[in-house]
Phi, psi and omega in degrees: 000141174227151181287136176291132183267335184199163175296326181297326177301318177293319179296321179297322178300314179296316179298324180293322177296315179297319179293326176297323176294319179294317180297320177299318180297317178297319179293319180295317178298327182293326181251020171233072189297335178273353187283185182262166172284127182277133187224005177081000175289151182293137172250108185267128177291141173293143181307321180295332182292323183294339176260328183266337180088202185295155181257001180165196179236149183283134178289342183267323186231000180063015174280155177297146180254137181237149176276127183228164170259115183234117182054041175083002180242148172281126178217158176254130177222148181281162182302321181298317179291319180297314183292319178298317180293320181290327177295327178300325183281350182264006180297161187280135171279141177288120183247144181280322189257352184211167178218143182287129180260336180204136176242135175235120178271135182252131183246153176270185185292343178266003183080020178265137176300129178253321186190175172228143176254119179258116179264118181265320175076303184217153168291163178289318183266155172301150180213159174279139177289179184297340178281355179064015178238313186283132178270126176263116184294137178276176183299323178300313181294321178296321178295313181300329181272002180076023185260009179242124180239152176238125177291122183296331181275315186258344183078005181287137183265135178237131176260117181263073181216000000 
C-alpha cells in the first residue's frame, strides 16, 4: 500500500482503466478482420439468446457467438467483440464533484458484460452531513491528511476514515 499523493493520481488511475478498455477494443478489432468497428453503442442480446445461449463459434477467436441487435439490425457477434464494445460504453464520465474509486464489471452466466458498478465513496470537497453540523471530509482533505491509500498490486483505493 502506498499513500495517494494527489487527486490527479486518482484521475490518472481512472484514465488508465478507460484507456485499457479502448486498447482492448483496438486489439479485438485487429484480429477480427470481418468484424465491425467497435464504438461503445449497445449490443442488445435477443431474448431467445438469453435462454438458448450461443449460436456458434467465432472463426477468428473460437469464442461463442451470440445473436444481438446492433444499430437496429440482427447480427451475430462473438463474446470477445460484444464484451470489448460494452466495456467501451462503461468508461468513466468526467465528474466535477466525485471520482470513481473502484470499478466492478458484472457478467452474466454466458460471460457477457452486463454492467459496471462505479464506487465513488466521497465528494471531492468537504460537505456538511445530513445534520447540517458535522463536516464530512472530502477526498481532497483525506488525501492531504494521508488517509487515502492505493494497493500497489491491485490498484484498489482505500479510504482510512
